N, C-alpha and C positions, 0 to 999 in steps of 0.2 A: 480877432484871431489870436490863438495861443502861441506860445514861444516855439512850439514844434510844428507850426503851420508849414505845409509843404513836405513834411517827412511822411513817407509811405511805409506802412508796417504790415507784414503778413503774420497773422497769429494762427498757430496750429494748436488749438486748445484741447487739453485733455487732463489737466490738473488745475486746481483752484488758483495757485500762485501765478500761473500763466494768464488766467483770466483777469486776475487782479492787476497784473502788470499791463495787460492790454487796456484795461480801464484807465489806469494812470496815464498811459501814453496818449490815449484818446482825449482825456481831460485836458492834457497839455497842448492839444491842438493837432496831434498827428492824425493822419488818415489811416485807420486800422481796419484791415480786411480780415475777417475771421473765416478760416477754412474749416467748415464743419464736416463731419463724416456724413456720408450718404445715408447711413442708417439713422442718424439724428434728423436728417431732413424728412425721412419717412415717418418717424415717430412724432416729429414736431417738438421734441424736447431738447433743451440745450445740454451741454456737457455737465453743467452744474446740477442737472436734474430738474431744471425749471421748465416752464412752458411759454417762454417769451413774455412772461408777465412783467409789468413795470416794477414789480418788487424784486426781481432778480438783478439786484443793483450792479454786481460786478460784470454783468453782460451788457451794460449800457454803452452807447456811443460808438458802436461799430456796425458795419454792414457785414452780411454773411453770404458766402457761396458754399454750395454743397459739392464736395469732391470725394470720390471713392479712391483713396490712396492705394488700395489693394488691386485696383484695376490698372492694367498696363498704361493707359492714357492718363490716369489720375496724377501720377507723379510728374508727368510732363506739363500738366496744367500749372502745378506749383512752380516748376522750373521756369516756365514762361512768365509767371507773375514776378519771380525773382529778378528778372531782367529790368523791371521798372521799380523795384522796391529799394528802400534804404535799409530795412531791418527785417529779418525773419526771426520769430520768437517761437520756440518749440519746447515741449515738456515731456518728451518720450524718455523711456529708460535708455541708457547708453546702447548704441548700436541699432536701435529700432529705426530711427530716421534714415540711417544709411541703408538698411534692408529695404525700406520703402522707396528708396531712390531719391530722397530729399535731404540727404546729409550735407554737412558743410562743404565738402569738396564738390559735390554735384551742384549745389546751389551757387556757390561762389565761382564755380566754373562758368556760370552764365553771367556773373556780375561781380567783378573783383572789389567793387566798392561796398558790397553788401556786408552789413554787420549781422552775423549769425549768432543769436543768443540762445543758450541752452539752459533750461531750468530743470534741475533734478533735486532729489532729496539728499543723496549721498555723494553727488559729484560724478564726473566722467571717469575718474580713476580711483583706485583703492580697493581693498578686499570686499567692501560692501557695495561697490558701485552698481552691481546688477540686482541687488536685493530690493524687495518691496519695502514700503514703510509709510508712516504718516507723521504728522507734526510732532506728536509726543515721542516717537521713536528717535527722531533727529535731535530733539531737545535732550533726550536721555544720554545719547552718546557724545553730544557736544559739551556735556558738563553743566547743563542749564537746569534740567528738571529736578535734579537732586536738591537744589537750593530753593525750590518753590514750595511754600506751605508752612504751616505752624509748627512750632517746636513740639517734639514728642509724637508727631504723627507722620504718616507716609507723605511723600511728595504729592502735590496737587496738580493734576493736568490742567493747564490753562486752556481756554478756548484757543483755536488755532491762529492766534495773532502773531506769536513769536517766530516760529519756524516758517510757516506757510507764507505769511504776509510781510512781517517785518524782516526776517532773515532770508526770505525767498523772493516774493514779488517785488518788494522795494529794492532789494539788492540787485536783481537782474535789471531793473530800470536804471539804477545808478550805473551799472556796467554798460548798458546800451548808450546812455548819454555820454559817458566818458569815451567810448569807442567812436561815437559820432564827432565829438570834439577833436579827437586825434585824427580822424579821417580828413578833417578840414586841413590838416598839415600835410599828411602823407598821400591823400587821395586813395587810400587803400582801406577796405574793411578788414574785419578780423572776427575770430570766434570768441565769444564770451561764455565761460563756464561758470555759471552761478549755481551754488549748491546750498540748500537750506541748512545743512549742518555747518557749513562755513559761516553763513550769515548769523546763525544762532550764537556761535562762539564769538563773533565780532560784537554782538549786542552785549556780551558779558565781559568786554575788554577790561573795564575798571575793576571788576570783581576777580578776574584771573590775577590781576596784579596784587590786589589785597590778599588773596588766598596764598599766593607765592611768598608774600611777606610774613605770613603767619598771623594776620590780623583779621581774618574773616572766620567767624566761628561756626558752630553747627546751625543747621536750618532753623530759622525763626528766632534766633537770639541776637541778631545783628541790628545795626542802625537802621537799615532800609528794608528789612524783610519781616517786620512785625515784632522785632525784639524790643524796640524802644517804646516807652510809654508816650513819648511826644511825637512819634511818627507811626501812626497806627489808624485803625478803623474801629469805630465803636458803635454799638447798637443803641438806639434811643427808645424812649418810652412807647412810641407808637409803632415799633417794629422797623423803623427806618434806620439809616446808618449815616454817620458823618466821618469825614477823613480829617485827620489832624497831622500837620507836618511842621511843627514849630521847632525846626532843626537849628537854625542860627540862634546864637545866644540872645539877640535882641528880641526875636520872636518868642523864644522860650520865656524870657523875662515878662513879656506882655501876657503870655498865657498864665503865668503864676500870679501876676497882678490881678487878673480878671477872676480866676477861680480861687484865689486866696480866701476871700470872705465865705466861700462855699465849703470850707474845710481843708484848704490846702495852704494855710498860712504858715505851716511848719517847714515848707520846702525852701531850700537855698538854691538860687539859680546857678551858683558856682558848682553845685554837685550834679549838674545835668548829665554828665557822662559817667557817673558812677554806676556801672552796669549791674552791680550787686543790688541796687535799689529798683531796677527796672521792673522785675516781675511783680513786686508789691504795688508799685505805682500804676502799672497797667490795670490791676484789679481795682484800685481806688478810682481811677478815671472811668473805668467801665461802670462802676457803681454810680458815679456822678452823672454820666451821660444818660443813664437809664431813668433819670428823674424828670427829664423834659422831652418833648417831641423834637423831631429833627428840625422843623421849622422854627421852633422856639430857640434852639441853639444857634441856628443861622442868624436870627435877630440878635441874640446875645453877643455874638462875636462880630457883628456887622461893622461896627465903627472902629475896630482895632485891627492892627496888623499882627495876625497870629498864624497865617497859612492854614486856613480852615475852609472846608466846603462840604455841602451835602453830597451824599453818594446817590446819584440819580440813575434810575433805569432808563433805557433808551427812549421810552415813551415820554418821560419828563424832560429828558435832555433836549428833545426837539422844541420844547416850548419855554426853556429857560430864557429869561430876558437877555442875558449876555449872548447866547447863541442866536437868538432871534435878531438882535441888533447887528451881529456880524453876518447875518444871512448864511449861517453855517449849514443849513439844510435847505434843499430846493425841492420843488414839486416836479415830478416827472410823470405825467399822465396819471395824477392822483396818488402816486406813491412817494413817500419821503426818501430822499437820497442825501447822503453827505455831499456837500458842495465840493467841486474841485479844489485842490490845495497843492502847493502853496499859491499865494496870490502875487500878481505881478503888476507893476505900475503902468506899463504900456500895453503888453500883450495879454489881453484879458482872456482868462480861461472860462470854459463853459461846458456843460454836459452836451455832447453832440447828438444825442438822440436816445430814445428809449430802447430797451432790449428788444431784439427782433427774433423771429423764428429762424431756425437753421435753414440756410439756403434761400432766404427771402430775396436776395439780390443777385442770384447767380447770373442771370442774363445781363442785367444792367452793369454790374460791377465788372464782369469779364469784358464786356464791350469797352468800358472806360479804360481797362488795363491792356487793351491792344488786341483782343480777340474779335474777329469779324463774325457776323451773324451765321454764315454757313458753317464756320468752325464750331460755334456754340451748338448749333443744331446737330452737327455730327457727333460731338462729344456727348450730347444728351442721348442720341440714338445708340451710341456705343456703350452707354452706362458709366462713362468716366466721371460725369458730373450729374448732380441731381437738383 
């Protein structure tokens, strides 16, 4: 059983970060009940656009009930569920949950111990709160996107790891866990306002400090953003890539000792932080790495501490010996899934099940959450549930 065994979560999924958060909570052992739209039940497709395939990874580990929140009885179904829940997680734009009848006051009116977690892009307040947006937009206004990409080029949109999942889904889970801990003292739930723009700025904390000190330069010219020759990614002879992160002086000295005989014996380790030399040294190292294949370089550096690794696509990451040894990926009905993380010494985590079709457990889950069979039949007849 995971560390959240016994915690009951209602998930109202309509954006990816909410689904990601639901997956994380399930992986940690919580019982997560996903409330899918009745239209999704009819189409058989999840909010993420999947079709309950084992490959829809962020939909794993939950059961699903189909509810029409626009039906007068639909909101009451959710409110009844709240009476037995510890957490409700929603991702509507500000005001929408209230209009549907499942806002914080309505839900916590049924259960004062409920932690009501809200996941949005811009937050519940501020001039942009009601606007639409996506990961790249939140990164833009948070001061993140400007700093991503190579020198002399436009910022590069990352895949939606930073705002959606790092600054969003992970942040709201942290807020939920903190609220549950506090509830253990006060016996009261509360509302968690998690915004992707807030979380994105938090991820940049160290760099906001460096920028305010005047020691963080233009995009692509700094120590950790591709400006340094010893902290960079290089293409190899076979079209692969390797990552080099010989930041600490001892690792940089090891790097120079190894590549010295290959045309780098003129370099002085003491000059590592001479930024005027970085552009020329990046070109020299790029030329050097282009002379061998990726795996040749892996073997070349294998016996020394340099902070070096091959850049693996997802297909290769699944079979890398280190990842295999740690069982970092698990098989779920034939599909590869990243294993639950982090790991615990006593309360073992596990994937609680494959993704399911919307509404797959409407009858059974509602019965377990306190609805009797005549009620369920009536709700179906009325069109409140699907």
